[in-house]
C-alpha positions in Angstrom: 5.3 126.5 -100.9 6.6 125.6 -97.5 9.7 127.0 -95.7 10.8 124.5 -93.1 12.5 125.3 -89.8 14.5 122.5 -88.2 14.3 123.0 -84.4 17.0 120.4 -83.8 19.5 120.8 -86.6 22.6 119.5 -84.8 21.3 116.0 -83.8 18.2 113.9 -83.5 16.3 114.7 -80.3 12.9 112.9 -80.0 10.7 111.4 -77.4 9.8 108.6 -79.9 12.0 106.2 -81.8 9.6 105.1 -84.4 10.2 102.0 -86.4 9.5 103.8 -89.6 11.6 106.9 -89.0 13.8 108.0 -91.9 16.4 109.1 -89.4 18.8 106.6 -87.8 17.7 105.0 -84.5 18.4 107.1 -81.4 17.6 106.8 -77.7 14.5 108.7 -76.7 14.7 111.9 -74.7 12.2 114.1 -72.9 14.0 117.4 -73.5 16.4 119.1 -75.9 19.9 119.4 -74.6 21.2 121.0 -77.7 19.0 124.0 -78.8 19.4 126.9 -81.2 18.2 130.3 -79.8 15.0 131.8 -81.0 16.9 134.9 -82.1 19.2 132.9 -84.3 16.2 131.2 -86.0 14.4 134.6 -86.5 17.5 136.1 -88.0 17.7 133.3 -90.6 14.0 133.3 -91.2 14.0 137.0 -92.1 16.7 136.2 -94.8 14.5 133.7 -96.5 10.9 134.7 -95.9 9.2 136.2 -98.9 5.7 136.5 -100.4 6.1 133.2 -102.3 6.1 131.2 -99.0 2.6 130.0 -98.2 3.5 128.3 -94.8 6.3 128.3 -92.3 6.7 124.7 -91.1 8.1 124.0 -87.7 9.7 120.6 -87.8 12.8 119.0 -86.4 15.5 116.4 -86.6 13.3 114.7 -84.0 10.3 116.2 -82.2 9.8 120.0 -82.6 7.7 120.4 -79.4 10.7 119.5 -77.3 12.3 122.8 -78.4 12.5 124.8 -75.2 11.9 128.2 -76.7 8.8 127.1 -78.8 6.4 129.7 -77.3 8.8 132.6 -77.7 9.7 131.5 -81.2 6.0 131.3 -82.3 5.3 134.8 -80.9 8.3 136.2 -82.8 7.3 134.5 -86.0 3.8 135.9 -85.7 5.4 139.5 -85.6 7.1 139.1 -89.0 5.1 136.4 -90.9 2.4 138.7 -92.4 -0.1 136.6 -94.4 2.1 133.5 -94.2 0.6 130.6 -92.3 2.4 128.7 -89.5 2.4 125.0 -89.2 3.9 122.4 -86.9 4.4 118.7 -87.5 4.3 116.8 -84.1 3.9 113.3 -82.7 1.2 114.7 -80.3 2.9 113.4 -77.1 3.8 116.8 -75.7 0.2 118.0 -75.7 0.2 116.8 -72.1 2.5 119.8 -71.3 0.3 122.8 -70.7 2.9 125.3 -72.0 3.3 123.3 -75.3 -0.5 122.9 -75.6 -1.1 126.6 -75.3 1.8 127.4 -77.7 0.3 125.2 -80.4 -3.0 127.0 -80.1 -1.4 130.1 -81.4 -0.5 128.4 -84.8 -2.5 128.5 -88.0 -2.1 124.8 -88.7 -1.2 121.8 -86.6 -0.5 118.3 -87.9 -0.6 115.6 -85.2 0.4 111.9 -85.5 -1.8 109.1 -84.2 -0.6 105.8 -85.4 -2.3 103.4 -83.0 -4.8 103.2 -80.1 -3.9 99.8 -78.6 -1.1 100.4 -76.1 0.9 97.5 -77.1 0.8 98.4 -80.8 1.5 102.0 -80.1 4.7 101.1 -78.0 5.8 98.7 -80.8 5.5 101.3 -83.6 6.3 104.6 -82.0 8.7 103.3 -79.3 8.0 106.2 -76.9 10.0 107.6 -74.0 9.1 106.2 -70.7 5.7 107.2 -69.1 4.2 108.4 -72.4 0.7 106.8 -72.5 -1.4 106.6 -75.7 -4.6 107.0 -73.7 -3.4 110.3 -72.4 -2.4 111.4 -75.9 -5.8 110.5 -77.5 -7.6 112.5 -74.8 -5.3 115.6 -75.3 -5.7 115.4 -79.1 -9.5 115.2 -78.7 -9.4 118.2 -76.3 -7.1 120.2 -78.4 -9.2 119.6 -81.5 -12.2 121.2 -79.8 -10.3 124.3 -78.7 -8.0 124.9 -81.7 -9.3 127.6 -84.1 -6.9 126.8 -87.0 -6.6 123.9 -89.4 -6.0 120.6 -87.8 -4.6 117.6 -89.6 -4.2 114.1 -88.3 -1.6 111.7 -89.8 -1.7 107.9 -89.5 1.2 105.9 -90.9 0.5 102.2 -91.4 3.2 99.6 -90.8 2.7 96.2 -92.3 1.7 93.6 -89.7 1.3 96.1 -86.8 -1.5 98.7 -87.1 -2.9 97.6 -90.4 -5.6 95.2 -89.0 -9.3 95.8 -89.2 -9.5 95.8 -85.4 -6.9 98.6 -85.0 -8.4 100.7 -87.7 -11.8 100.5 -86.0 -10.3 101.6 -82.8 -8.7 104.5 -84.6 -12.0 105.3 -86.3 -13.7 105.5 -82.9 -11.1 107.8 -81.5 -11.2 110.1 -84.6 -15.0 110.5 -84.4 -14.4 112.6 -81.2 -11.6 114.6 -83.0 -12.5 117.7 -84.9 -10.0 117.5 -87.8 -9.9 119.3 -91.2 -8.2 116.3 -92.8 -7.0 112.8 -91.8 -4.0 111.7 -93.9 -3.5 107.9 -94.2 0.0 107.0 -95.4 2.6 104.3 -95.2 6.4 103.9 -95.3 7.9 105.4 -98.5 11.5 106.1 -97.3 14.0 103.7 -95.9 13.0 103.1 -92.3 15.2 103.1 -89.1 14.2 99.4 -88.4 13.5 96.4 -90.6 9.8 97.0 -91.2 7.8 97.6 -94.3 4.8 99.6 -95.4 1.6 98.4 -97.1 0.5 98.7 -100.8 -1.7 101.5 -102.1 -4.4 98.9 -102.6 -4.2 97.9 -98.9 -4.2 101.6 -97.9 -7.3 102.2 -100.0 -9.1 99.2 -98.5 -8.2 100.4 -94.9 -9.6 103.9 -95.8 -13.0 102.2 -96.5 -13.2 101.1 -93.0 -13.4 104.6 -91.6 -16.7 106.4 -91.0 -17.9 108.2 -94.1 -18.2 111.4 -91.9 -14.4 111.5 -91.4 -12.3 113.6 -93.9 -10.0 110.7 -94.7 -7.3 111.4 -97.4 -4.9 108.9 -98.8 -1.5 110.6 -98.8 0.7 110.0 -102.0 3.6 111.5 -103.7 2.7 114.4 -106.0 4.6 116.4 -108.6 6.0 119.7 -107.3 7.5 122.7 -108.9 11.2 122.5 -109.6 13.4 124.4 -107.1 16.9 123.9 -108.8 19.0 125.0 -105.7 22.8 124.8 -105.5 24.2 122.4 -102.8 27.8 121.9 -101.7 29.1 118.4 -101.0 28.6 118.9 -97.3 25.1 120.2 -97.8 24.2 117.2 -100.0 25.4 114.8 -97.4 23.7 116.5 -94.5 20.4 116.8 -96.5 20.4 113.1 -97.5 21.4 112.1 -94.0 18.3 113.9 -92.5 15.9 112.9 -95.4 16.9 110.3 -98.1 15.8 111.5 -101.5 14.7 109.7 -104.7 16.0 110.8 -108.1 12.6 112.5 -108.7 13.1 114.5 -105.6 16.7 115.4 -106.7 15.5 116.5 -110.1 13.1 118.9 -108.4 15.6 120.2 -105.8 19.1 120.2 -107.3 20.6 122.4 -110.0 22.8 120.7 -112.6 26.1 121.3 -110.8 24.7 119.9 -107.6 23.5 116.8 -109.5 27.0 116.3 -110.8 28.4 116.6 -107.3 25.9 113.9 -106.2 27.1 111.7 -109.0 30.7 112.1 -107.9 29.8 111.3 -104.3 28.1 108.2 -105.5 31.3 107.2 -107.4 33.3 107.6 -104.3 30.7 105.6 -102.4 30.1 108.4 -99.9 26.4 108.2 -101.1 24.8 104.9 -101.9 21.4 103.8 -103.3 18.9 102.1 -101.0 15.9 100.4 -102.7 12.6 100.4 -100.9 9.8 98.6 -102.8 9.8 100.2 -106.2 11.7 103.4 -105.2 15.4 104.1 -105.0 16.7 106.4 -102.3 20.1 108.2 -102.1 21.5 108.2 -98.6 24.9 108.5 -97.0 26.9 105.4 -96.3 27.4 106.5 -92.7 23.6 106.7 -92.3 23.1 103.0 -93.0 26.1 102.1 -90.9 24.5 103.8 -87.9 21.3 101.9 -88.5 23.2 98.6 -88.6 25.0 99.4 -85.4 21.7 99.9 -83.7 
């Protein structure tokens, strides 16, 4: 059971503009101009933290390591978290910042993205902010993995026609052999992406997994059934939730109570929420979300 903390709730702030991002396209940044105080986050965390929570997940409407008070926040969470684990989901680019690097060392779990090794492919997929270099990222990930005492996960997301070639997988494999990871998650696009790109099939994902060295802890990431949460959402909360993370009906069945499902149906009737089909899945997303994508 994960309790997520969005370190950029007001707007998307990211140093990547990934082709596959579920958020609308946005110009990259190298710092957060709109940041919530660590005190505000801790106050909210205290209200919701309980012994059912296995992990506190630091994430963002963008890149969480751009949060300016990250080190302070982690220290304050450590004071109140008890046995609960701390985790961050990051694109790895800010490991070059010594303060961020040392802050992440304090966490119990870290999940780092590494989508490509070839500079041209990296730039096409992840669309990084200026002066972000994949060679530097790989070196810092390798270095971090040797020093980090917690659980380290690596995530690779495959985009059809870009990083799904045998040549690129072998380059990823060679880099991963020097990274001390507990698990390497291979995935693909399963939510409506920011740009007109597509994922690969499970069969193709499995075939690519066979190219990695047998010593690597490779895992094929896929959707799994979770426990029902049945939470109440207002109209505004439904729209904000779907704007940040489009959901399938399966997701909604798990997350929404009956009244919230009825509110969703009403929003669909009013065309405030629309259905977007991706491969064999249908996602619910605000109309404004798709308009922003088209405008980009």
